[in-house]
VOGU-3710 file (C-alpha; in Angstrom, 3 decimals, decimal comma):
1> mnsrikdein> 20,755/-29,524/5,011  18,200/-31,511/3,448  16,585/-32,329/6,789  16,837/-28,629/7,917  14,662/-27,472/4,878  12,268/-29,813/5,708  11,754/-28,965/9,567  12,127/-25,223/9,160  8,794/-25,990/6,407  7,965/-27,891/9,125
11> rivevlrndq> 7,953/-25,742/12,055  6,731/-22,073/9,666  3,862/-24,759/8,774  3,074/-25,461/12,762  3,778/-21,526/13,721  1,557/-20,678/11,223  -1,582/-22,848/12,258  -1,382/-21,714/15,847  -1,945/-18,262/14,894  -4,880/-18,464/12,354
21> spdgswdypf> -7,293/-16,973/13,671  -11,153/-18,816/14,284  -12,453/-17,240/11,271  -10,056/-18,749/9,350  -7,822/-15,784/8,531  -5,043/-14,702/9,473  -4,396/-11,228/10,859  -1,211/-10,680/11,517  -0,279/-6,789/11,591  -0,020/-4,379/8,919
31> esglstdaym> 2,250/-1,726/9,970  2,641/1,448/8,174  5,292/3,947/10,463  3,086/6,352/13,460  1,814/8,758/11,001  -1,527/7,049/11,873  -0,875/6,471/15,481  -0,274/10,834/15,201  -3,078/11,197/13,170  -5,240/9,280/15,515
41> iillrtlein> -4,057/11,155/18,800  -4,800/14,234/16,456  -8,400/13,277/15,670  -9,817/12,347/18,654  -8,457/15,883/20,831  -9,842/17,892/17,740  -13,663/15,900/17,951  -12,952/16,083/21,458  -13,259/12,314/22,393  -11,178/11,058/25,156
51> dekliqdlve> -10,333/8,269/25,227  -7,496/8,574/27,375  -6,030/4,628/26,979  -5,947/4,677/23,381  -4,978/7,884/23,517  -1,756/7,082/26,287  -0,713/3,848/24,591  -0,042/5,729/21,532  2,055/8,433/22,809  4,524/5,694/24,626
61> rilsrqekng> 4,467/3,864/21,053  5,226/6,851/19,324  7,513/7,817/21,950  9,390/4,454/21,412  10,449/5,103/18,573  12,159/8,269/18,971  15,805/8,343/17,948  18,446/9,782/19,903  19,063/12,915/17,802  15,238/13,537/18,915
71> awklfddekn> 13,908/12,496/14,901  11,738/9,940/14,344  12,276/7,837/10,936  10,327/6,465/8,231  12,955/3,448/8,113  15,416/2,378/9,715  18,399/3,414/7,647  17,029/6,920/7,065  19,605/8,969/7,259  19,041/11,502/10,223
81> gnitatveay> 15,154/11,007/10,427  12,296/12,369/8,088  11,389/15,577/9,074  7,780/15,480/7,957  7,614/12,122/10,586  9,148/14,113/13,244  6,365/17,330/12,806  3,492/14,904/12,964  5,095/13,113/16,330  5,883/16,199/17,828
91> yallysgyrh> 2,442/17,883/16,948  0,505/14,614/18,762  2,495/14,147/21,701  2,041/18,067/22,435  -1,496/17,316/21,146  -2,024/14,564/23,626  -1,249/16,568/26,227  0,977/13,699/28,076  4,061/15,861/26,751  4,744/19,849/27,125
101> egdkemaaar> 7,679/21,619/25,605  10,208/21,901/28,165  10,368/18,003/28,322  14,340/16,861/26,945  12,983/14,358/23,763  10,362/17,325/22,279  13,428/20,016/22,531  15,348/17,902/20,946  13,129/17,191/18,178  12,001/20,889/17,746
111> rrilawggie> 15,619/21,380/17,417  15,643/18,536/14,627  12,706/20,288/13,060  14,346/23,487/12,751  17,450/22,210/11,290  15,671/21,053/8,671  14,272/23,775/7,752  10,966/24,070/9,616  7,590/23,176/9,064  7,407/24,441/6,303
121> kshmfakiml> 9,616/21,069/4,923  6,852/18,904/6,054  4,901/16,156/3,421  1,635/17,913/1,230  -0,677/15,571/2,803  0,819/16,585/6,971  0,514/20,524/5,823  -3,028/19,258/4,700  -3,313/18,268/8,273  -2,002/21,062/10,017
131> altgqykwpt> -4,151/23,155/7,818  -7,288/21,754/8,835  -6,386/21,739/12,749  -5,891/25,352/12,238  -1,843/24,810/12,434  -0,852/25,877/9,194  -2,512/28,575/6,344  -4,659/26,871/3,857  -2,788/27,618/0,000  -4,172/30,348/-2,544
141> ffpipvefil> -3,593/27,899/-5,184  -5,080/24,551/-4,562  -4,814/22,846/-8,569  -8,135/20,810/-8,280  -11,572/22,743/-7,641  -14,202/21,179/-6,459  -16,128/21,812/-9,441  -13,910/19,220/-11,198  -15,856/15,951/-9,320  -18,600/17,457/-12,213
151> lplsfpinff> -16,483/17,065/-15,626  -18,042/14,071/-18,266  -16,275/11,126/-18,671  -16,143/12,286/-22,052  -13,380/15,402/-21,111  -9,984/14,715/-22,060  -9,356/14,205/-17,663  -11,949/14,260/-15,033  -12,331/12,794/-11,838  -12,864/9,281/-12,623
161> dfpvygrahi> -9,124/9,565/-14,036  -7,162/9,004/-11,176  -7,211/5,788/-9,341  -9,475/4,488/-6,337  -6,829/5,510/-4,112  -6,138/8,519/-5,597  -10,290/9,760/-5,587  -10,333/8,349/-2,551  -8,184/11,090/-0,889  -8,770/13,673/-3,147
171> apmliladqk> -12,356/13,638/-3,245  -12,188/14,991/0,932  -9,787/17,000/-0,376  -11,921/19,037/-2,500  -14,464/19,498/-0,004  -11,975/20,842/2,677  -9,914/23,026/0,307  -13,032/24,785/-1,259  -14,317/25,531/2,401  -10,489/25,979/3,488
181> famktkrspd> -11,593/24,311/6,703  -9,966/24,511/10,075  -11,002/23,403/13,733  -9,127/24,460/16,560  -9,693/23,262/20,104  -9,366/24,567/23,788  -6,584/21,662/24,176  -4,632/22,756/20,474  -0,918/23,200/20,771  0,962/26,151/19,034
191> lsnlflsren> 3,339/25,333/16,371  4,109/29,091/15,911  7,548/27,822/17,384  8,156/25,435/14,697  8,124/28,016/11,679  11,271/29,638/9,940  9,553/31,484/7,189  5,606/32,455/6,241  6,399/33,455/3,204  5,640/30,291/1,114
201> defflnpsge> 2,027/29,330/2,270  1,917/26,718/-1,063  1,530/23,191/-0,118  2,526/22,144/-3,708  5,413/22,144/-6,301  5,600/25,803/-7,096  3,169/26,181/-9,332  4,609/26,305/-12,726  3,139/28,610/-15,659  1,894/24,231/-17,314
211> srsfhtfiqq> 0,000/23,676/-14,027  -1,626/27,083/-14,087  -2,627/26,277/-17,401  -4,075/22,996/-16,627  -5,566/24,729/-13,687  -7,259/27,131/-16,401  -7,544/24,217/-18,505  -10,175/22,500/-16,233  -12,109/25,975/-15,558  -12,547/26,094/-19,096
221> giknniglpa> -13,661/22,936/-18,962  -16,389/23,146/-16,021  -17,552/26,172/-17,968  -17,569/25,009/-21,099  -19,428/21,654/-20,153  -21,190/22,223/-17,202  -21,543/26,479/-17,361  -20,153/28,347/-13,581  -24,184/29,797/-12,658  -24,461/29,586/-8,243
231> sihtmaiqqt> -25,954/26,544/-7,794  -23,431/24,513/-9,579  -20,615/25,251/-6,524  -23,381/23,243/-4,630  -24,530/20,527/-6,934  -20,631/19,933/-6,581  -19,970/19,819/-3,337  -22,990/17,706/-3,158  -21,982/15,427/-5,594  -18,835/15,289/-3,219
241> kkyifdriep> -20,391/14,037/-0,678  -22,366/11,832/-2,356  -19,563/9,871/-3,434  -18,497/9,670/-0,337  -21,173/8,209/1,400  -21,978/5,563/-1,190  -18,030/4,189/-0,944  -18,155/4,035/2,717  -17,938/0,523/4,185  -20,046/-1,770/7,043
251> dgtfynffss> -17,465/-0,795/9,751  -17,897/3,235/9,129  -14,995/3,212/7,403  -14,836/5,235/3,626  -12,618/2,701/1,812  -11,293/1,140/4,661  -7,975/2,975/4,866  -7,376/4,669/7,713  -6,281/8,464/5,769  -9,132/8,793/3,535
261> tflmifalla> -11,608/8,284/6,327  -9,426/10,148/7,993  -9,873/13,374/5,715  -13,652/12,603/5,299  -14,198/13,068/8,929  -12,890/16,378/8,857  -14,316/16,932/5,293  -18,089/15,976/6,755  -17,027/18,562/9,472  -16,437/21,675/7,225
271> lkfpkndrii> -20,131/20,312/5,737  -21,532/21,639/9,425  -21,933/17,489/10,345  -21,874/17,692/14,311  -19,073/15,968/16,071  -21,095/13,193/17,327  -23,146/12,204/14,608  -23,629/9,247/14,191  -21,628/8,432/10,614  -18,908/10,124/12,220
281> tkaidglkgm> -18,710/8,157/15,669  -19,095/5,120/13,136  -16,529/6,106/11,274  -13,976/6,578/14,399  -15,274/3,094/15,671  -14,027/2,070/12,572  -10,412/3,321/12,780  -10,236/1,742/16,264  -11,142/-1,286/15,076  -8,150/-1,038/12,606
291> atqidghthm> -6,192/-1,123/16,091  -3,359/-3,889/16,373  -0,798/-4,556/19,384  2,773/-4,699/18,461  5,690/-5,717/21,127  3,232/-4,867/23,628  2,562/-1,049/21,756  -0,910/-0,308/19,714  -0,699/0,906/16,708  -3,415/2,304/14,236
301> qfttanvwnt> -2,856/-0,020/11,145  -3,301/2,193/7,521  -6,194/-0,808/7,072  -5,853/-4,515/7,799  -4,735/-7,170/5,010  -6,938/-10,111/6,483  -7,321/-11,225/2,774  -4,095/-10,422/1,729  -2,069/-12,606/4,322  -4,902/-15,328/4,310
311> slindslqra> -4,404/-15,711/0,794  -1,164/-15,729/0,974  -0,296/-17,749/3,784  -2,824/-20,817/2,621  -1,444/-20,814/-0,927  2,444/-21,256/0,573  0,550/-23,504/2,819  -0,510/-25,865/-0,011  3,242/-25,521/-2,218  4,592/-26,716/1,295
321> gipwndpmiq> 2,887/-30,116/1,006  -0,362/-29,356/3,328  -3,225/-31,557/1,706  -6,378/-29,261/0,248  -9,005/-30,851/2,865  -6,697/-29,892/5,981  -8,798/-27,912/8,141  -6,714/-24,917/8,057  -7,162/-24,532/4,159  -10,435/-25,734/4,399
331> qanhyllsrq> -11,180/-22,912/7,002  -8,364/-20,295/5,259  -10,759/-20,705/1,711  -13,811/-20,657/3,656  -12,803/-17,265/4,929  -11,725/-16,047/1,357  -15,105/-17,517/-0,181  -16,777/-14,957/2,108  -15,228/-12,348/0,924  -15,041/-12,394/-2,709
341> hsrygdwmih> -17,141/-9,078/-4,023  -20,229/-9,124/-5,076  -20,473/-5,421/-5,643  -19,663/-3,457/-8,233  -17,081/-0,748/-7,030  -15,305/2,129/-9,669  -12,924/-0,437/-11,677  -16,996/-0,751/-13,910  -16,123/2,988/-14,840  -13,215/2,252/-17,134
351> npapnpggwg> -14,275/-1,935/-17,704  -18,145/-1,784/-17,912  -18,517/-5,606/-18,694  -17,726/-8,238/-16,150  -19,531/-8,437/-13,548  -17,794/-8,190/-10,109  -15,646/-10,961/-8,890  -12,385/-9,767/-7,606  -11,241/-10,032/-3,858  -9,702/-6,652/-1,920
361> fsdlntmnpd> -6,906/-6,604/0,320  -8,422/-5,966/3,744  -10,622/-8,296/5,989  -13,960/-5,584/5,808  -13,521/-4,151/2,054  -16,765/-4,815/-0,617  -15,796/-2,878/-3,034  -12,067/-1,406/-4,065  -11,048/-5,137/-5,378  -7,453/-5,265/-6,874
371> iddttaslrs> -5,074/-7,704/-9,136  -2,750/-8,987/-6,580  -5,442/-10,445/-3,942  -7,367/-11,852/-6,837  -4,914/-14,053/-8,108  -3,656/-14,940/-4,718  -6,578/-15,048/-3,847  -7,543/-17,497/-6,811  -4,431/-19,373/-6,267  -5,784/-20,257/-2,891
381> ithlvrnetv> -8,881/-22,431/-4,165  -7,344/-23,680/-6,711  -7,435/-27,330/-5,056  -10,980/-26,974/-4,582  -12,198/-25,891/-8,154  -12,569/-29,219/-9,539  -14,414/-30,872/-6,382  -16,772/-27,973/-5,394  -19,036/-25,684/-7,275  -19,784/-22,774/-4,990
391> yrqawdrgin> -15,531/-22,344/-5,730  -16,146/-23,060/-9,240  -18,513/-20,206/-9,159  -15,959/-17,779/-7,658  -13,367/-19,296/-9,991  -14,507/-18,682/-12,903  -15,820/-14,890/-11,670  -12,986/-13,987/-10,064  -10,485/-15,287/-13,268  -13,253/-13,765/-15,474
401> wifsmqnqdg> -12,239/-9,880/-13,512  -8,686/-10,451/-14,226  -8,546/-11,087/-17,870  -10,469/-8,237/-18,169  -8,767/-5,564/-16,106  -5,381/-5,919/-18,283  -4,475/-2,862/-19,686  -3,957/-1,714/-23,475  -0,065/-1,767/-22,944  -0,502/-5,227/-21,832
411> gwgafeknvd> 0,527/-4,908/-18,161  -1,929/-5,008/-15,496  -2,213/-2,270/-12,539  -3,419/-2,258/-9,364  -6,652/-1,539/-8,567  -7,656/-0,004/-11,834  -7,891/-0,709/-15,642  -6,208/1,860/-18,454  -6,013/4,750/-15,486  -2,462/6,379/-16,436
421> kkivklipik> -2,957/9,724/-18,694  -0,145/11,695/-18,969  -2,051/15,033/-18,604  -2,501/14,126/-15,149  1,487/14,490/-14,375  0,705/18,240/-15,135  -0,774/18,844/-11,325  1,982/20,408/-9,930  1,931/17,368/-6,840  5,238/15,742/-5,960
431> riqyiltdps> 5,601/12,109/-6,597  1,740/12,839/-8,653  2,434/9,686/-10,513  2,387/7,391/-7,430  -0,361/9,461/-6,016  -3,000/10,318/-8,949  -2,807/7,536/-11,584  -2,478/4,003/-11,660  -0,374/2,199/-14,345  0,771/-1,356/-15,527
441> tadltgrtle> 3,740/-2,091/-12,947  6,474/-5,433/-13,044  5,045/-6,916/-10,166  1,609/-6,453/-11,065  2,185/-7,958/-14,378  4,641/-11,018/-13,138  2,274/-11,375/-10,408  -0,769/-12,264/-12,884  1,289/-14,449/-15,722  2,596/-16,467/-12,903
451> fygnytnlsn> -0,666/-17,420/-11,730  -1,705/-17,528/-15,855  1,177/-19,911/-16,168  1,150/-22,659/-13,345  -2,414/-22,497/-11,614  -4,405/-22,296/-15,854  -4,746/-24,516/-18,849  -4,138/-21,341/-20,612  -1,946/-21,495/-23,196  1,233/-19,825/-23,525
461> khiaikngvn> 0,827/-18,305/-26,534  -2,530/-16,871/-25,245  -2,630/-13,290/-26,740  -3,275/-11,859/-22,657  0,342/-13,847/-21,815  1,959/-12,337/-24,968  1,492/-9,184/-24,044  1,998/-9,481/-20,466  5,157/-10,619/-21,710  6,100/-8,235/-24,318
471> wlksnqekng> 5,141/-5,730/-21,643  7,682/-7,109/-19,419  10,348/-7,193/-21,925  10,056/-3,512/-22,444  9,447/-2,599/-19,129  13,222/-3,917/-18,303  15,476/-1,476/-16,364  19,332/-1,444/-17,847  20,810/-3,216/-15,339  18,396/-6,464/-16,047
481> swygrwgicy> 16,345/-5,856/-13,101  12,566/-5,001/-12,827  10,923/-2,101/-10,182  8,218/-3,537/-8,672  5,957/-0,356/-7,129  4,437/-1,849/-4,312  7,519/-3,501/-2,530  10,785/-2,674/-1,929  11,626/-2,018/-4,706  13,770/-3,942/-7,427
491> iygtwaaitg> 14,210/-6,788/-6,100  10,261/-7,861/-5,514  9,833/-6,633/-8,971  12,444/-8,670/-10,483  11,446/-11,732/-8,548  7,870/-10,824/-10,059  8,520/-10,800/-13,726  10,473/-13,331/-14,132  8,574/-16,086/-11,855  5,786/-14,706/-14,126
501> mistgvdteh> 7,930/-15,003/-17,623  9,156/-18,415/-16,777  6,122/-19,571/-15,655  4,437/-19,243/-19,098  7,495/-20,560/-21,013  10,505/-17,528/-21,261  13,219/-19,698/-21,905  15,839/-19,544/-18,780  18,601/-18,544/-21,441  16,432/-15,847/-22,679
511> ayikkslkwl> 18,805/-12,478/-22,626  16,436/-10,816/-20,674  16,143/-13,602/-18,720  20,302/-13,806/-18,099  20,352/-10,644/-17,915  18,307/-10,455/-14,710  19,855/-13,456/-13,664  22,770/-11,684/-13,263  22,206/-8,517/-11,738  21,109/-11,050/-8,526
521> rdiqnpdggw> 23,529/-12,495/-8,678  26,016/-9,771/-8,908  24,118/-7,983/-5,896  23,911/-11,465/-3,491  25,820/-10,818/0,027  28,668/-12,448/1,286  26,830/-14,304/3,809  24,311/-15,446/1,082  20,988/-13,318/2,030  19,851/-10,476/0,323
531> gescysdinq> 18,986/-7,112/1,178  17,624/-3,484/-0,321  16,850/-0,377/1,471  13,857/1,946/1,046  15,882/4,463/-0,698  15,960/2,450/-3,498  12,371/3,680/-3,790  12,728/7,063/-3,302  16,291/7,290/-5,877  14,888/5,381/-8,377
541> tytplgvstl> 17,893/3,173/-8,428  18,846/0,177/-6,572  20,188/0,746/-3,125  21,462/-2,010/-1,005  20,895/-1,938/2,028  23,903/-3,013/3,280  22,655/-6,794/5,525  20,117/-8,971/4,919  16,832/-9,722/5,625  14,584/-12,928/5,288
551> tqtawaldtl> 11,823/-11,556/2,952  14,452/-9,644/0,452  16,549/-12,906/0,600  13,773/-15,562/-0,265  12,710/-13,410/-3,191  15,084/-13,474/-4,636  16,493/-17,248/-3,975  12,687/-18,192/-5,587  13,714/-16,296/-8,683  16,889/-18,112/-8,969
561> iaasdkvtpe> 14,884/-21,628/-7,898  12,216/-20,694/-10,637  15,159/-20,339/-13,172  17,965/-23,337/-12,809  17,605/-26,584/-12,833  20,271/-27,638/-10,872  21,782/-26,334/-7,326  23,727/-23,383/-7,967  26,480/-22,185/-4,941  24,471/-18,825/-5,344
571> iqagvtflld> 20,749/-21,069/-4,047  23,359/-23,056/-1,699  24,240/-19,859/0,206  20,450/-18,364/0,012  18,941/-21,311/1,441  21,440/-21,677/4,173  20,971/-17,891/5,200  17,147/-18,307/5,456  17,993/-21,610/7,687  20,419/-19,641/10,280
581> nadikdwtfs> 18,548/-16,678/10,113  14,558/-18,186/10,503  14,186/-17,162/14,255  16,234/-13,291/13,820  14,209/-10,220/16,075  16,972/-7,236/14,820  15,676/-4,727/13,051  16,072/-6,294/9,754  12,592/-8,049/10,721  11,267/-5,102/10,505
591> ypkgqglpga> 12,465/-2,926/8,276  9,557/-2,263/5,934  9,265/-4,455/2,534  6,228/-2,619/1,086  5,398/1,093/0,163  2,433/3,326/0,206  3,918/6,456/-1,623  7,869/6,873/-2,082  9,287/8,783/0,712  6,536/8,833/2,885
601> lyfhyhsyry> 4,680/5,283/3,415  6,332/2,221/3,995  4,814/-1,079/4,970  6,342/-3,808/7,121  3,646/-6,979/6,343  4,339/-8,926/9,558  3,084/-12,526/7,181  6,204/-11,782/5,190  8,802/-13,353/7,658  6,315/-16,931/7,453
611> ifpllalshy> 4,760/-16,714/4,027  8,054/-16,225/1,563  11,000/-17,845/3,407  7,788/-21,010/3,469  7,275/-20,669/-0,469  11,187/-20,540/-1,282  12,301/-23,276/0,646  8,839/-25,505/-0,350  10,363/-24,566/-4,182  14,174/-25,525/-3,042
621> knkflv> 12,372/-28,772/-1,610  9,847/-30,008/-4,447  12,389/-29,022/-7,280  15,540/-31,087/-5,569  14,758/-32,777/-3,184  12,126/-34,938/-4,607
//
């Protein structure tokens, strides 16, 4: 067993060494299902950019994922399929011109859509896409007027009370909804046969009296704070456009997100920008730059994950014993140093004190740092801090930014500080809390504490640590787990919370820890591994996958290793699973381990099959084999 562990560590190290890019990063795919592939086809056809090679490649990938019943899924164990994914795929295939209504796979998809209740049952974002391409009627009620962007920060709710990923999508939506914009082309398909009823044209949750009152409250706030002359509407449009333009990244994308860039392009069309305007064509080029190859198919990534991949991989390699002066480590750290932010972002609205110093998720992100990427990058450069001034300066800027971003409740969110107003949840949008708030979460709080505990000399009695631990204790689930916002799901949150608390000195005999460890042991599969379904995310309760996955096994195993002073049967079984399944190629490998929006957007990180087994096995070796 011991030699097998060392051999597997060495094998993963060599794979990573061979896969490193010339710039020092690791650009493993960040897979986000089929939505981005479908939207790219729809975007290119709407703009009449006839990039046939790309369109054909995307058509092939979409068709390769169709189920036997005609549907498409967001994740493998999704029962029968997903209506929104099926509508998006069906529309893109028709619009591409390479598939037609009479084709058997299209007929099968159409039957599934109608059996689910028709196109009307699609997700809100899909309906917006359908509306702006002329396939769906814009709603009579849009919960946020464009003038909302003009409300001052002093108003009880304003534009900057939304998190950055919410603002990135809401801003172009404000223009599109205000203009009721729609654009068809000669190639636009007819989707009218997908409707079962046109009686309800609303996109959102049925507007209640409470949400109508919220809308009235916003309108009254605009009137009282700004007034309602005719020029105000024009001013709001211009301010929204300025917000977008000020946040276009060097590659032409809006915040490096596919979906926000897609909406931005249509917002510009609504503002009478020509299709061949340089801003639009550069944005298209930026989106094309996100294309990657997966199993011989072209996939449009939601964004790139180079910084996230590189920081996690580089840290796990160093924990595996690769010295900091190894060329592979040095090149990765040089890349990370070049990606530290020096530009102020929207985070400063609620946190004006520190200088920029965070890191973002994607390769070309320059102004949208997040907590997780920043602590991950700081872990990676730790060994250089004492020896090289430039890294010491980067460390100081980064750690000061992390300190400053702790929320009032003691936890950490992903991108913003104290952006979790209850009033936001009155907006009638399904799962609004995941779109327009950025609260403290167990995964972010736990991983930040783990960084403090294992990579700094911070006292366990420091107020930042004490407040973080107290937040975790207050937010433990009844069964002993924690919910992880950005991973799947309870195993992820529990791993982050437990490793974070233990690293900062919380006794493993503490009731919170013992209860959590019992939960982890109870959900271990007979094969020694762990596996959790994306339904956990939707149901908001732990839902077993029924089989084990490498990544989730590594998370659970790493948790048990951190909490134990000896090898237990559960640890032994978990290690055996990782070793026996290291080369697994079945559907569990590609099963999503990350989430963007519950029930709508999930991510498969192709780097995770290396990062987390390497991390868990290295921790095992360093603790029990030395």
